[in-house]
C-alpha positions in Angstrom: 4.2 -47.5 -4.7 5.9 -47.8 -1.4 4.3 -47.1 2.0 5.8 -43.6 2.5 4.5 -42.4 -0.9 1.0 -43.8 -0.2 1.0 -42.0 3.2 2.2 -38.7 1.6 -0.5 -39.0 -1.0 -3.2 -39.7 1.5 -2.1 -36.8 3.7 -2.1 -34.4 0.7 -5.7 -35.6 -0.2 -6.9 -34.9 3.4 -5.3 -31.4 3.4 -6.8 -30.6 0.0 -10.2 -31.6 1.2 -9.8 -29.5 4.3 -8.8 -26.5 2.1 -11.9 -26.9 0.0 -14.1 -27.0 3.1 -12.5 -23.9 4.5 -12.6 -21.9 1.3 -14.1 -18.4 1.5 -17.7 -18.0 0.4 -21.1 -19.2 1.6 -24.4 -20.5 0.2 -27.7 -18.8 0.4 -29.6 -19.6 3.6 -32.4 -22.1 3.3 -35.6 -21.8 5.3 -36.4 -24.5 7.8 -33.5 -26.9 7.1 -31.7 -26.6 10.5 -34.3 -28.6 12.5 -33.6 -29.5 16.1 -35.3 -31.8 18.6 -37.8 -29.1 19.4 -39.0 -27.3 16.2 -42.0 -26.2 14.3 -44.8 -24.1 15.9 -47.7 -24.2 18.3 -51.0 -22.2 18.0 -53.5 -22.9 20.8 -53.9 -26.7 21.1 -52.5 -27.2 17.5 -48.9 -28.1 16.8 -47.2 -27.9 13.4 -44.0 -29.6 12.2 -43.3 -30.7 15.8 -41.2 -33.7 16.7 -43.3 -36.9 16.7 -41.3 -38.2 19.7 -42.7 -35.4 22.0 -45.3 -36.7 24.4 -48.8 -35.4 23.9 -51.8 -34.9 26.1 -55.4 -35.2 25.0 -56.4 -32.5 27.4 -54.5 -29.8 29.3 -53.8 -30.3 33.0 -53.8 -26.6 34.0 -52.0 -23.3 33.4 -48.2 -23.1 33.6 -45.5 -20.5 34.0 -41.8 -21.3 33.3 -39.2 -19.8 35.6 -35.4 -20.0 35.3 -33.0 -19.5 38.2 -30.8 -16.8 36.6 -28.5 -16.9 39.6 -27.6 -20.6 39.2 -24.1 -21.6 37.9 -25.5 -23.4 34.9 -27.2 -20.3 33.7 -23.9 -18.4 33.5 -22.4 -21.4 31.7 -25.0 -21.1 29.1 -24.1 -17.4 28.6 -20.4 -18.3 28.3 -21.3 -20.7 25.4 -23.5 -18.0 23.8 -26.6 -20.0 24.5 -29.7 -18.1 25.3 -32.5 -18.7 27.8 -34.1 -22.1 28.0 -37.6 -20.6 28.5 -38.7 -20.0 24.9 -37.9 -23.5 23.7 -39.5 -25.0 26.8 -42.6 -23.0 26.3 -42.8 -24.1 22.7 -42.4 -27.8 23.7 -45.0 -27.6 26.4 -47.6 -25.9 24.2 -47.0 -28.4 21.4 -47.7 -31.2 23.8 -51.0 -29.6 24.9 -50.3 -30.8 28.4 -50.4 -27.3 29.9 -51.6 -23.8 28.9 -48.7 -21.4 29.1 -49.2 -18.0 30.9 -46.8 -15.1 30.7 -44.8 -14.4 33.8 -41.5 -13.2 32.1 -40.4 -10.0 30.5 -43.6 -9.5 28.5 -45.4 -8.9 31.8 -43.9 -5.4 31.8 -45.7 -4.7 28.5 -48.9 -6.2 29.8 -48.8 -3.9 32.8 -47.9 -0.9 30.7 -51.0 -1.4 28.5 -53.1 -1.4 31.7 -51.4 1.8 32.9 -52.1 3.5 29.6 -55.7 2.5 29.9 -56.0 3.8 33.4 -54.4 7.1 32.4 -57.1 7.6 29.8 -54.8 7.4 26.8 -56.5 4.3 25.4 -59.4 4.4 23.0 -62.8 3.6 24.4 -63.7 -0.1 24.6 -60.1 -1.1 24.8 -61.1 -3.7 27.3 -58.1 -3.6 29.6 -60.2 -3.7 32.8 -59.3 -5.6 35.9 -60.1 -9.3 36.4 -59.0 -10.6 33.0 -55.5 -12.1 33.7 -55.3 -15.9 34.1 -53.6 -17.3 37.1 -50.7 -19.8 36.8 -51.7 -23.1 38.5 -48.2 -24.5 38.3 -44.6 -23.3 37.9 -42.0 -25.3 35.9 -38.4 -24.8 36.8 -35.6 -26.1 34.5 -32.0 -26.9 35.6 -29.0 -28.3 33.9 -27.1 -30.8 36.1 -24.3 -31.4 33.6 -23.4 -30.2 30.1 -20.0 -30.8 28.6 -17.9 -31.9 25.8 -15.8 -35.1 26.1 -13.3 -36.7 23.7 -11.3 -34.9 21.1 -8.1 -36.5 22.0 -5.8 -38.5 19.8 -7.0 -41.8 21.3 -10.5 -41.5 19.8 -11.0 -44.1 17.1 -7.5 -45.3 17.6 -6.2 -42.0 16.2 -2.9 -41.9 18.0 -1.0 -44.2 15.6 -2.4 -42.8 12.3 -0.6 -39.5 12.0 -2.6 -36.9 10.2 -5.7 -39.2 10.0 -5.4 -39.7 13.7 -5.5 -36.0 14.2 -8.7 -35.8 12.1 -10.3 -38.6 14.1 -9.1 -36.9 17.3 -11.2 -33.9 16.5 -14.4 -35.9 17.1 -16.0 -35.2 20.5 -19.1 -36.2 22.4 -21.6 -33.7 23.7 -23.5 -34.8 26.8 -26.2 -33.1 28.9 -28.3 -34.0 31.9 -31.3 -31.8 32.9 -34.1 -31.7 35.4 -37.6 -30.2 35.3 -39.5 -29.5 38.5 -43.3 -28.9 38.6 -44.6 -26.9 41.6 -48.2 -26.3 42.6 -48.4 -22.5 43.0 -51.3 -22.5 45.6 -49.8 -24.9 48.1 -46.1 -24.9 47.1 -46.1 -28.7 46.9 -43.9 -30.3 44.3 -46.1 -32.2 41.9 -43.5 -33.8 39.8 -39.7 -34.0 39.1 -38.1 -35.5 36.0 -34.6 -36.0 34.8 -33.4 -36.3 31.2 -30.2 -37.0 29.3 -28.9 -36.7 25.8 -25.7 -37.0 23.8 -24.4 -36.7 20.3 -21.1 -36.8 18.5 -19.6 -33.6 17.1 -17.3 -33.9 14.1 -15.0 -30.9 14.1 -13.9 -29.7 10.6 -10.3 -30.8 10.9 -9.0 -27.7 12.9 -6.2 -25.3 12.2 -3.8 -27.1 14.4 -2.8 -29.5 11.7 -4.1 -27.9 8.5 -1.9 -24.8 8.8 -4.9 -22.5 9.3 -6.5 -23.5 6.0 -9.9 -24.2 7.5 -11.6 -21.3 9.2 -14.8 -21.5 11.2 -14.7 -25.2 12.0 -14.5 -24.5 15.7 -17.6 -22.4 15.7 -19.6 -25.1 13.9 -18.3 -27.7 16.3 -19.7 -25.8 19.3 -23.3 -25.5 18.0 -24.4 -29.1 18.8 -23.9 -28.5 22.5 -27.0 -26.3 22.5 -29.0 -28.8 20.6 -28.1 -31.6 23.0 -29.2 -29.5 26.0 -32.6 -29.0 24.3 -32.8 -32.7 23.6 -32.1 -33.5 27.3 -34.9 -31.1 28.3 -37.3 -32.9 25.8 -36.3 -36.2 27.5 -37.0 -34.7 30.9 -40.4 -33.4 29.8 -41.4 -36.7 28.2 -40.5 -38.5 31.5 -42.6 -36.0 33.4 -45.7 -36.4 31.1 -45.5 -40.1 31.5 -45.5 -39.9 35.3 -48.4 -37.4 35.3 -50.6 -39.7 33.3 -50.6 -42.0 36.3 -50.6 -39.1 38.9 -51.8 -39.8 42.4 -51.4 -37.1 45.0 -49.2 -37.7 48.0 -51.0 -37.8 51.3 -50.0 -37.4 54.9 -52.2 -38.6 57.7 -53.6 -35.6 59.4 -53.1 -33.4 56.4 -50.2 -31.7 54.6 -48.3 -29.1 56.7 -49.8 -30.0 60.0 -46.6 -31.3 61.6 -46.0 -34.6 59.8 -45.8 -38.0 61.3 -42.4 -37.6 62.9 -42.7 -35.9 66.3 -40.1 -34.4 68.6 -39.8 -34.2 72.3 -41.7 -31.2 73.6 -43.2 -30.4 70.2 -46.7 -29.0 69.6 -47.6 -31.0 66.5 -50.0 -34.0 66.9 -47.2 -36.5 66.3 -45.2 -35.0 69.2 -48.0 -35.5 71.8 -47.7 -38.4 74.2 -49.8 -41.3 73.1 -52.3 -42.7 75.6 -51.3 -46.2 76.7 -53.4 -48.9 75.1 -55.6 -50.8 77.5 -54.9 -54.5 77.9 -57.8 -56.8 77.1 
C-alpha cells in the first residue's frame, strides 16, 4: 500500500470517529460524576467528599463574609463566558476547610431582613424568635479577584501539527486554559489587610475535532471545550486559599511604632504627626 492510500485511509478513519462522536443522542445523566477541584458538601465543621488537597484548620479563626467586586472587568468576563459568581464555590471551600465560619452578607440578607420585618409587623406566630441581637458579625471580609484567565494554543503548531494534514488539525484543536487569582483578607473592625494570597492553575482542553475540518459532522464540541476554563479558575482560587491558610498558620500581626494609624514613621515638613515633629538634639557625652 503506497503512502497516499495509507494517508487517505487514516483520514477516513479520523473523520468516521468524529462522526460517531458527534452523532445525535445522549446518555442518561449520572449523579456526582462531574467532580471538580472543589466538590462535595459542608455541614457545620464537617466536610463530605471534599478534595483531600484542600488545606484544613483544626479550629476556626473567626467569622467571614465573601464579597465580589461586581464592577471589576474580570467579573464581566466571567459573565461573557457564562460563568457565574465565584462566591458560592468560595464559601463551600472555606467551610470545608473549617478555617472560618461563613456569615451571610449577600442576596439572602434581603430574606433575613424580610423575616424580621414580618415579625415586627405582627404577622409571625408567637415565639418565632426573630428579636434583635441575634445576628453574628463578620470579623473578616474575603475579596476574590481574577488577574488572568485565558485560553492559549489551538494553532496548527501544537504537537507539531502543521505538517500532518488532517491529524495536524486535530492536534491543533488542543488548547491550554490558564488562570491566576488572588484572595484578600480584611479585618472589618480596623480595615487592616490581614493576608493576601495568589494562586495559579492550568489544564489542557482537547476540543472534539471541530467543524472546520469535519464538514460540520461534529456538533457541540466547542461548547464542551469551553467548560474547563471555569474549572481552572476554581482550581486557581483553591490554590490561592491554600497559600493563605499556610501563611495564617504562622500569622504574626504587623506593628508600627506608636500604633497603627497614628501617622506612621515617615514624617513630612510641617506635619502634625509624631514623626513630623523636630527631634531634640542629642546631648554629647
